[in-house]
Every structure is written in structure tokens, then in C-alpha cells.
C-alpha positions as CSV (number, residue, x, y, z in Angstrom):
1,M,132.7,109.9,93.3
2,K,133.8,112.0,90.1
3,E,131.5,114.5,89.7
4,N,133.2,114.2,85.6
5,V,129.8,112.1,85.1
6,K,129.6,111.1,80.7
7,Y,126.1,110.9,79.9
8,K,124.4,114.0,78.8
9,I,120.8,113.9,79.7
10,G,118.3,112.8,77.2
11,Q,121.0,111.2,74.5
12,D,119.1,107.8,74.6
13,N,115.8,109.6,74.2
14,L,113.9,109.3,70.5
15,Q,113.2,112.7,69.9
16,K,110.3,112.2,66.8
17,F,106.6,113.0,66.6
18,G,106.9,116.2,67.8
19,L,107.8,113.8,71.7
20,D,111.3,113.4,73.4
21,I,111.1,110.1,75.3
22,H,113.8,107.8,76.8
23,N,114.7,104.4,75.1
24,P,113.6,102.2,76.3
25,V,112.3,103.5,79.5
26,F,109.2,105.3,78.1
27,I,108.4,102.5,75.6
28,I,108.5,99.5,77.8
29,S,106.6,101.4,80.5
30,A,103.5,102.3,78.4
31,I,103.3,99.3,76.3
32,L,102.8,97.1,80.2
33,I,100.7,99.6,81.7
34,L,98.3,99.9,78.7
35,V,98.7,96.1,78.3
36,F,97.6,96.1,82.1
37,V,94.5,98.0,82.3
38,M,93.1,96.1,78.4
39,V,93.3,93.3,79.7
40,T,92.2,93.6,83.4
41,I,88.8,95.0,81.6
42,V,89.0,92.4,79.2
43,S,89.4,89.8,82.5
44,P,88.5,91.5,85.1
45,K,87.4,87.9,87.3
46,E,91.4,86.4,86.1
47,A,92.9,89.6,86.9
48,K,91.0,90.0,90.4
49,E,92.3,86.6,91.4
50,L,96.0,87.4,90.4
51,L,96.1,90.8,91.5
52,D,94.3,88.9,95.3
53,G,97.3,85.6,94.9
54,A,100.4,88.6,94.8
55,K,99.0,90.2,97.6
56,W,98.4,88.3,100.4
57,W,101.7,86.0,98.5
58,S,103.9,89.5,99.1
59,I,101.9,90.0,103.3
60,N,103.2,86.0,103.7
61,N,105.9,86.0,102.9
62,F,107.8,90.0,103.3
63,D,105.8,91.7,106.0
64,W,108.9,91.6,107.7
65,L,110.4,93.3,105.1
66,F,108.0,96.4,104.7
67,M,108.4,97.0,108.2
68,F,112.1,96.8,108.9
69,A,112.2,99.1,106.4
70,G,110.0,101.3,107.7
71,N,111.7,101.4,110.6
72,F,115.3,101.3,108.8
73,F,113.8,104.9,107.3
74,V,113.6,106.2,110.0
75,I,116.9,106.0,111.7
76,F,118.5,107.2,108.7
77,C,116.7,110.2,108.6
78,I,117.2,111.1,111.7
79,A,120.9,110.3,111.8
80,L,121.1,112.6,108.4
81,I,119.6,115.7,110.9
82,I,122.4,114.6,113.4
83,L,125.6,114.0,111.6
84,P,127.8,116.9,110.0
85,L,126.3,115.6,106.7
86,G,122.9,117.5,107.5
87,N,124.9,120.9,106.4
88,I,125.3,120.0,103.4
89,R,123.7,122.3,101.1
90,I,121.7,121.0,98.1
91,G,122.8,122.9,94.5
92,G,125.7,123.3,96.3
93,S,127.2,125.5,98.8
94,E,125.2,129.3,97.0
95,A,122.7,127.6,96.0
96,K,119.5,129.6,97.1
97,P,115.5,128.2,97.6
98,E,113.2,128.6,94.7
99,F,110.6,128.4,96.7
100,S,109.0,130.5,99.1
101,N,108.6,128.1,103.3
102,F,104.8,128.6,103.1
103,A,104.9,127.6,99.0
104,W,107.6,125.0,99.7
105,F,105.4,122.9,102.3
106,S,102.5,123.0,100.7
107,M,103.5,121.5,97.8
108,L,105.1,118.8,99.7
109,F,102.5,118.0,102.0
110,A,99.5,118.3,99.3
111,A,101.6,115.7,97.3
112,G,101.8,113.3,100.0
113,M,98.7,113.0,102.1
114,G,96.6,115.1,100.7
115,I,94.0,112.8,99.2
116,G,94.5,110.8,101.8
117,L,94.6,112.7,104.9
118,M,90.3,113.2,103.6
119,Y,89.6,109.8,103.5
120,W,91.1,107.8,106.8
121,S,91.2,111.0,109.4
122,V,87.5,110.0,111.0
123,A,87.1,106.4,109.7
124,E,90.5,104.8,110.9
125,P,90.0,106.0,114.2
126,V,86.8,104.5,114.7
127,A,87.4,102.0,112.4
128,Y,90.5,100.9,115.8
129,Y,88.2,101.9,118.4
130,T,84.9,99.9,117.0
131,A,87.1,96.5,115.9
132,W,85.3,97.2,112.6
133,W,88.9,95.3,111.2
134,H,90.9,94.2,114.6
135,T,92.2,96.2,117.0
136,P,96.3,97.4,117.2
137,L,97.6,95.0,119.5
138,N,94.6,93.1,120.3
139,V,92.8,96.7,122.7
140,V,89.6,95.0,123.5
141,A,87.6,97.0,121.3
142,K,85.5,100.7,122.8
143,T,87.8,100.8,126.0
144,P,89.7,103.9,127.3
145,E,92.9,101.6,126.1
146,A,91.3,101.3,122.6
147,K,90.6,105.4,122.5
148,E,94.5,105.4,122.9
149,L,95.7,103.5,120.3
150,A,93.5,104.7,118.1
151,M,95.0,108.1,117.9
152,G,98.5,106.4,118.7
153,A,98.0,103.5,115.9
154,T,96.2,106.4,113.8
155,M,99.3,108.5,114.0
156,F,101.4,105.3,113.5
157,H,100.2,104.7,110.4
158,W,100.7,109.1,108.9
159,G,103.6,110.1,111.0
160,L,107.4,109.7,110.8
161,H,107.7,106.1,109.2
162,P,105.7,107.4,105.8
163,W,107.7,111.7,105.5
164,A,110.6,109.2,105.7
165,I,110.5,107.2,102.8
166,Y,109.7,110.0,101.4
167,A,112.6,111.9,102.6
168,V,115.0,109.1,101.8
169,V,114.3,109.4,97.5
170,G,113.9,112.4,98.0
171,L,117.0,113.9,99.4
172,S,118.5,111.0,96.9
173,L,116.7,112.4,93.7
174,A,117.8,116.2,94.4
175,F,121.2,115.7,96.0
176,F,122.4,114.1,92.8
177,S,120.8,116.1,90.4
178,Y,121.3,119.6,91.6
179,S,124.5,118.1,93.5
180,K,126.5,115.9,90.8
181,K,124.3,117.2,88.0
182,L,123.3,114.0,87.0
183,P,119.7,113.0,85.2
184,L,116.4,113.5,87.7
185,T,115.4,109.9,87.2
186,M,116.0,107.0,90.0
187,R,119.3,105.5,88.1
188,S,121.4,108.6,88.6
189,V,120.9,107.9,92.6
190,F,123.2,104.6,91.9
191,Y,125.9,106.2,90.3
192,P,127.9,105.8,93.5
193,L,126.9,101.3,93.2
194,L,126.9,101.1,90.0
195,K,129.3,103.8,88.2
196,E,128.3,104.1,84.3
197,K,126.5,100.8,84.7
198,I,123.5,103.3,85.2
199,W,122.7,104.4,81.7
200,G,122.4,100.8,80.7
201,W,119.5,98.0,81.6
202,P,120.5,97.8,84.8
203,G,119.5,101.8,84.9
204,H,115.9,100.9,82.9
205,I,114.7,97.9,85.3
206,I,115.1,101.0,88.2
207,D,113.4,103.5,86.4
208,L,110.9,100.8,84.8
209,L,110.0,99.4,88.5
210,A,110.2,103.6,89.8
211,V,107.2,103.8,87.2
212,F,105.6,101.1,88.1
213,A,105.1,101.8,92.2
214,T,104.4,105.3,91.1
215,I,101.6,104.3,88.8
216,F,99.9,101.7,91.3
217,G,100.2,103.6,94.4
218,L,98.4,106.9,92.8
219,A,96.4,104.1,91.1
220,T,95.1,103.6,94.3
221,S,94.6,107.0,95.7
222,L,92.7,108.4,92.8
223,G,90.5,105.3,94.0
224,L,90.0,106.2,97.4
225,G,89.5,109.4,96.1
226,A,86.4,109.4,94.0
227,Q,85.1,107.1,96.2
228,Q,85.0,109.7,98.7
229,V,83.3,112.5,96.0
230,S,80.8,109.5,95.1
231,S,80.3,109.0,98.9
232,G,79.7,113.0,99.1
233,L,77.4,113.4,96.3
234,H,75.3,110.9,97.2
235,F,75.6,111.7,100.7
236,L,74.2,115.9,99.6
237,F,72.1,115.3,96.7
238,G,71.4,111.4,96.6
239,T,73.2,110.2,93.7
240,E,74.1,106.7,92.9
241,K,76.7,105.0,94.7
242,S,78.5,102.6,92.3
243,V,81.4,101.9,90.9
244,N,80.1,103.8,87.6
245,T,79.5,107.0,89.2
246,E,83.3,106.6,90.5
247,I,84.4,106.2,87.4
248,L,82.5,109.6,85.5
249,I,84.5,111.7,88.8
250,I,87.6,110.1,87.5
251,L,87.9,111.0,83.8
252,G,86.4,114.3,85.2
253,I,89.0,115.0,87.3
254,T,91.7,113.5,84.8
255,F,90.8,116.6,82.2
256,L,90.7,118.9,85.0
257,A,94.1,117.5,85.4
258,I,95.2,117.5,83.0
259,I,94.6,121.1,82.2
260,S,96.5,121.9,85.3
261,V,99.6,120.1,83.4
262,V,98.8,122.3,80.8
263,R,99.3,125.6,83.1
264,G,102.7,123.8,84.2
265,L,104.1,123.6,88.1
266,E,104.5,128.2,88.3
267,N,100.2,128.3,87.8
268,G,98.9,125.2,88.0
269,V,100.1,122.7,91.4
270,K,101.3,125.7,93.2
271,V,98.5,127.9,92.2
272,L,95.9,125.1,93.6
273,S,98.8,123.7,97.0
274,K,98.2,127.2,98.0
275,F,95.2,127.5,97.7
276,N,93.9,123.8,98.9
277,I,95.9,123.8,102.0
278,I,94.5,127.9,102.7
279,L,91.1,125.4,102.4
280,A,92.0,122.3,104.9
281,L,93.0,125.1,107.2
282,L,89.8,126.8,107.4
283,L,87.7,123.5,107.2
284,V,90.1,122.6,110.3
285,V,89.1,126.0,112.2
286,F,85.7,125.0,111.7
287,L,85.9,122.4,113.8
288,I,87.8,123.1,116.5
289,V,85.3,126.2,116.9
290,V,82.3,124.1,116.5
291,G,83.3,121.0,117.6
292,P,84.3,119.9,121.0
293,T,86.5,122.4,121.4
294,L,88.0,121.7,125.1
295,L,88.8,117.9,123.3
296,I,90.5,118.3,120.8
297,I,92.9,121.6,122.1
298,T,93.8,119.0,124.8
299,G,94.2,116.2,122.4
300,I,96.8,117.1,120.5
301,G,99.1,116.6,122.9
302,T,97.6,112.8,124.0
303,T,97.4,112.1,120.4
304,L,101.1,113.5,120.4
305,N,101.8,111.1,123.8
306,D,99.6,108.7,123.2
307,Y,101.9,108.2,119.6
308,A,105.1,108.4,121.4
309,S,104.3,105.5,124.4
310,N,102.7,103.5,121.6
311,I,105.7,103.9,118.0
312,F,107.6,101.2,119.4
313,A,105.3,98.2,120.2
314,L,104.0,99.0,116.8
315,S,106.9,98.9,115.1
316,N,107.8,95.8,116.2
317,F,106.7,92.8,114.0
318,V,108.1,89.5,116.0
319,G,106.0,87.2,117.7
320,R,102.9,89.8,116.6
321,E,99.8,88.1,118.2
322,D,97.9,90.9,115.7
323,S,99.0,89.8,113.0
324,D,95.4,90.0,111.3
325,W,95.9,94.0,112.0
326,Y,98.6,94.1,110.4
327,H,98.9,92.3,107.9
328,G,95.4,94.6,106.6
329,W,96.9,97.6,108.1
330,T,100.8,99.0,108.9
331,V,101.8,96.0,106.2
332,F,99.4,97.4,103.5
333,Y,100.4,101.2,104.9
334,W,103.8,100.3,103.9
335,A,103.4,99.3,100.7
336,W,101.2,102.2,99.8
337,W,104.0,104.7,101.0
338,I,106.5,103.3,99.6
339,A,104.9,102.7,96.0
340,W,104.2,106.5,95.8
341,S,107.8,107.6,96.7
342,P,109.2,108.3,93.7
343,F,106.5,110.1,92.8
344,V,106.5,112.2,96.3
345,G,110.2,112.0,96.3
346,M,110.8,113.6,92.9
347,F,108.6,116.0,93.3
348,I,109.6,117.3,96.7
349,A,113.1,117.0,95.2
350,R,112.1,119.1,91.9
351,I,111.4,122.4,94.9
352,S,114.0,121.3,97.3
353,K,117.1,123.1,94.9
354,G,118.4,125.4,97.9
355,R,117.6,123.9,101.0
356,T,120.5,121.6,103.3
357,V,120.2,118.1,103.8
358,R,119.6,118.7,107.3
359,E,116.8,121.6,107.0
360,F,115.4,119.5,103.8
361,I,114.9,116.4,106.5
362,I,112.9,118.1,109.3
363,A,110.6,119.8,107.2
364,V,109.7,116.4,105.0
365,L,109.8,114.3,108.2
366,L,109.1,116.7,111.6
367,I,107.3,119.6,110.6
368,P,104.4,117.5,108.7
369,T,103.9,114.6,111.4
370,I,103.0,117.7,113.8
371,V,100.4,118.7,111.0
372,T,99.7,115.9,110.9
373,A,98.7,114.9,114.8
374,I,96.7,118.2,114.9
375,W,94.6,116.3,111.5
376,M,94.1,113.5,112.6
377,S,93.1,114.9,116.3
378,T,90.7,116.8,114.9
379,F,88.9,114.6,112.5
380,G,88.8,111.8,114.8
381,L,88.5,112.6,118.1
382,T,85.4,115.1,116.9
383,A,84.5,110.9,115.4
384,L,85.2,109.4,118.5
385,D,83.1,111.9,120.8
386,Q,80.3,111.4,118.5
387,V,80.7,107.0,118.9
388,I,81.9,107.4,122.4
389,G,78.6,109.4,122.9
390,N,76.2,107.8,120.8
391,V,75.5,110.2,118.5
392,G,74.6,109.8,115.0
393,A,75.7,107.1,112.2
394,L,79.5,107.0,113.8
395,A,77.8,105.4,116.8
396,N,76.6,102.6,115.1
397,G,80.3,101.7,113.3
398,I,81.8,102.0,110.3
399,S,78.9,100.8,107.2
400,D,81.3,103.0,104.8
401,K,84.7,103.8,104.8
402,S,84.2,106.7,102.2
403,L,81.3,108.0,104.2
404,T,82.2,108.5,107.6
405,M,84.0,112.1,106.5
406,F,80.4,113.2,106.0
407,Q,78.7,111.4,107.9
408,M,81.0,113.7,111.2
409,L,80.2,116.6,109.9
410,E,76.7,115.5,110.0
411,N,76.0,116.2,113.3
412,L,78.2,119.9,113.3
413,P,76.5,123.2,111.7
414,F,76.4,124.5,108.6
415,T,76.5,120.6,107.6
416,A,75.9,120.9,103.7
417,I,78.7,123.9,104.0
418,T,81.2,122.0,105.6
419,S,80.2,118.4,103.7
420,S,81.0,120.6,99.7
421,I,84.1,122.0,100.8
422,A,85.5,118.6,102.0
423,I,84.4,117.2,98.3
424,F,86.5,120.6,96.7
425,L,89.3,119.8,98.8
426,V,89.4,116.0,97.9
427,I,89.0,117.0,94.3
428,V,92.1,119.4,94.5
429,F,93.7,117.1,96.3
430,F,93.4,114.6,93.5
431,V,94.1,117.5,91.2
432,T,97.4,117.8,92.0
433,S,98.3,114.3,92.7
434,S,97.5,113.4,88.7
435,D,99.2,116.7,87.6
436,S,102.6,116.5,90.7
437,G,102.6,112.3,89.6
438,S,102.6,113.3,85.6
439,L,105.3,115.3,86.4
440,V,107.3,113.1,88.2
441,I,106.8,109.7,85.3
442,D,107.6,112.0,83.0
443,S,110.7,113.2,84.2
444,I,111.2,109.6,84.7
445,T,110.3,108.9,81.0
446,A,112.5,111.3,79.4
447,G,115.8,110.5,80.9
448,G,115.3,112.7,83.8
449,K,115.2,116.1,81.6
450,T,112.7,119.0,82.6
451,D,110.7,120.3,80.3
452,S,110.0,117.7,78.0
453,P,106.6,118.5,76.0
454,V,103.2,118.5,77.9
455,G,102.0,116.3,76.1
456,Q,104.3,113.1,77.3
457,R,102.4,114.7,80.9
458,V,99.0,114.7,79.6
459,F,99.6,110.8,78.3
460,W,100.7,110.4,81.8
461,A,98.2,111.9,83.5
462,L,95.5,109.7,81.2
463,V,97.1,107.0,82.1
464,E,96.7,107.6,85.3
465,G,93.9,107.8,85.7
466,L,92.8,104.7,83.0
467,V,95.2,102.0,86.1
468,A,92.6,103.9,88.8
469,I,89.4,102.7,87.1
470,A,91.0,99.5,85.6
471,L,91.1,99.3,89.1
472,L,88.0,99.8,90.3
473,Y,86.4,98.0,88.1
474,V,88.0,94.9,88.9
475,G,87.1,95.6,92.1
476,G,83.4,95.6,91.8
477,S,82.3,96.5,95.4
478,D,85.4,95.5,97.0
479,A,87.3,97.9,94.5
480,L,90.2,98.8,97.9
481,S,91.2,95.2,98.2
482,A,92.2,95.2,94.2
483,L,93.5,98.9,95.6
484,Q,95.6,97.8,97.7
485,A,96.7,95.1,96.3
486,G,97.7,96.2,92.8
487,S,100.1,98.7,95.3
488,I,101.7,96.3,97.7
489,A,102.5,94.3,94.6
490,T,104.6,96.7,92.8
491,A,105.9,98.3,96.7
492,L,107.6,94.9,97.1
493,P,110.6,94.6,95.2
494,F,110.9,98.7,95.8
495,T,111.2,98.9,99.3
496,I,114.7,96.9,97.9
497,I,115.9,99.5,95.9
498,M,115.2,102.2,98.3
499,I,117.1,100.1,101.4
500,I,120.0,100.2,98.6
501,M,119.6,103.9,98.0
502,C,120.6,104.5,101.3
503,L,123.8,103.1,100.7
504,S,124.2,105.0,98.3
505,L,123.5,108.7,99.5
506,Y,125.0,108.3,102.4
507,R,128.5,107.3,99.8
508,G,127.7,110.2,98.2
509,L,126.5,113.4,100.7
510,K,130.0,112.0,102.4
511,S,132.1,112.2,99.0
512,E,130.8,115.4,98.8
513,L,131.4,116.3,102.6
514,K,134.7,115.6,101.7
């Protein structure tokens, strides 16, 4: 790969009215997304039918592609750790990290999974154990085997596979931006394959797909976060739990995200992420102390063992007899992670200059998996202990997924305090996701510039909130289905982009090693 790329960052940008936007990526993406919001709100029934149709068409025809891609990305990342390519330092041999290890890890973890861990850490193990929506590998519900697979399958969805997806995109963007001096935008990753064509329509299409995937992936997370905050407020204060309440929550937190956007990366996302990680750690420690302490401590190793012993069976997509389960859970998760990958990957790339490829992959792939095992064991095993022991509301199964966290906390001391902390955690994860997402989408739609006007990031924070509101509105009482549909439909084309991305990254790293 040649080092003297004949392109100046931002050379295609329009700089008028105080804006600095890429032509045509910003214009096309903004218009299409705003049209989607308007059409969805004006014709919710038709929009829901269209979204559901796209979702099931993608699942029924391309479930194999999502499953294959997830496995491929894990293998690719492990290979980069082992091969000499892992010695390459992002930004050159003399590059130094810009953030401490703790700040770096806090930001990548908060951006990568914050809201999801709060929403699913109780709901998912309980759902698998009780067969709320089928069981993994068709195991018989409410048996010791069901408990093993409940934790193993939960870790499968939150362990190596999602973080490998993030690592592929993050490493690709970081390498081509800092080591090859290309714009921090998705098209740059494909320079070894497309050469100068990435500055034309092939590059425009890649960036547009990244924007759409990011918007809908974020909207899914923001919608889930709004549902959980609404459930928490209803649980504590008896407030109305409805789509209107969730929309008001999104509006309120979007306002907070805008404040964080204005404060910038250093004084906004970084501060909030570090604070949230500390608060989340305190909540985990509290649960370990007042919950089934011995079960949780010994269960961390058991959870990892359940994960390791079932990962190959759960990764297989040929001849599966539990197609309803893995279509409804695994395929959705893989699509959701892929939709999130431009956002999380670019955000991780922004903060990872000076790390070696090996250090990057280990930090992004392995460490979060271990932390996730601790988190899922603490919350999931505490919840399963209540279900098996016939304690509290969870003993009757899942009535509302967004309420399960609070139903579990209800049977522990200081319920009001811990539930308030849980709500606060969701809100801050909500804010950091929206803020980080705005930063990333703005970089893509500003031609790779990282110092574009703040007003553009504010615009994208508003758009993210509007898309989440539109999906909640069209979904009504079945909002999760609409959120899933938007995520899966936009992730499908980007899955193919990511597979090609691996080839391009390998070529780029190989040329750097020479």
C-alpha cells in the first residue's frame, strides 16, 4: 500500500453557514433518515409492516450469513493476536497512548455495551431458563441443564463474538487513520482494495451504509434504555409506563447528551464513562455482598465453563433444531452488534492511538469478555437463584423484560437505593452512547474530520433521538420488535462490508510489517 495518498481530509466538504459537511454523504444520509422519521410517524401501520417484512426476510434468507460472519470475526481476531502482525503499533513505532488504561477501557466498555448489560443481564438468563421464548439447543426448561445453558448462551451473546465484531472495525479504522494517515471514516479501510475509488461513489456508499447501520443500532439501544428507565420509574414511583413516557425520557436524555456533546470528548464522554464504570462496579460489589455470595463467586468460573463447553454448539448453524430460538436471539444479537460496530469501532479507534495490534485485540476482545462474565454471573445467577427458590415476582416468570432488573433488586436490601442507582446507570450509559454515536456519525459525514463544528454533532444527537422515538411509536406495545427490525435490516448489507474489511485490513497490516 502506498503511503502518499493523494487526498486531503475534507477536500470534498461544503463549508457554508458555519457547517463543514461532506458532499454528498451528509446530505443524502440526513435527508433519507429524516424522511424515514416523518413517514414512520405519519403512516405507522405501513411502516411496521415494512420493517417486520425486512426483518423476517433478512433472517429467513441470511441467518447463515450472520452466524458465519460472527464466527469468522472471532477467528480473525485470534489470528491477529498470534501472528507477527500483532507487533505493529497503531500510529507508528513511536506513537504513545493518549489515555490511561483505565480511562481507555472505561470509554470502550461504556460505549460498547452499557445499556444492553443493564437491560438483559437479568432478563436473558431467566428467559432461557423458563422458556419465555424457547430455549437454547431445545433444552428442557427449568432443569439443571437449562440453568447451565441459560448462563452459557447469555455469555455467548455478550462475550467473544460481539467484541470481535467491534475489534475488526475499530482496529481497521485506527490503523488506516493513524498509521496510513487516511481520513477517520469507513471508506478509508478499503483503500488496499479500491485505491483512489474510495473517494468516489464506492466510498460514498460504504459511508452511507455505516451511517444507517449506526443510526438504527443506536436507536435500538436508546429504545431499550428508555423502556428500562420507564419501568424503573414505574416500579419506584408508580408513574405511567407507556410509549409516551418512553418518548419523554428519550427527549430528556437527548437533551443531556447534547450538553455532553458540547463539552467534548475529554470533558464529556470521558468523565461520564469513568464515573459510570465506578458506579457499576459498586453495584456489582453490593450484589455480591448481599446476594447469594458463594453462588456468585463460584459461579463466575462456572459461567465461563458453561460458555466454553457450549460455544461450539451455539456457534453452529447447520441442522439446528432450535431455529426459532437462535433466529429470535442469536441472529438478532449478531445483527445488533454489527449495526453498532461502525459507532463503537470508530469510537474505539478515536481513543486507541499508540496501542499495538496485539494489545488492542486483547483489550477489546478478552478483557471485556471476562468483565462481562463477572457482571452476568452477579446479576443472572442472583436472578436464577430467586426463580429456582420461588422468591419474588421472578418466580412467576417474565411479565415485562424491562422490569426484571427491578424485580430482582426488590428481594434484596435497600431496594429503593439500588433501583435508583440502576436507573441512573441506564441514563448515563444512555447519554454516553448518544454522545459517542454523534461523534462517530459526525466524523463519517464530515469526510473524516474530527474537529467539525459542534452544531453538527448536536444535529446527529437529535436525529438519533428522533429515530428511536419513531421506532418506539411505530412499535407501540411491541416496540422491541420494531427496534429489532430496524437493526437487523440495516445490518445485513454491512455484514458483507465487514467481511471484505477483514481482507483489506490484513493487506494493510502486511504491507506495514514489510
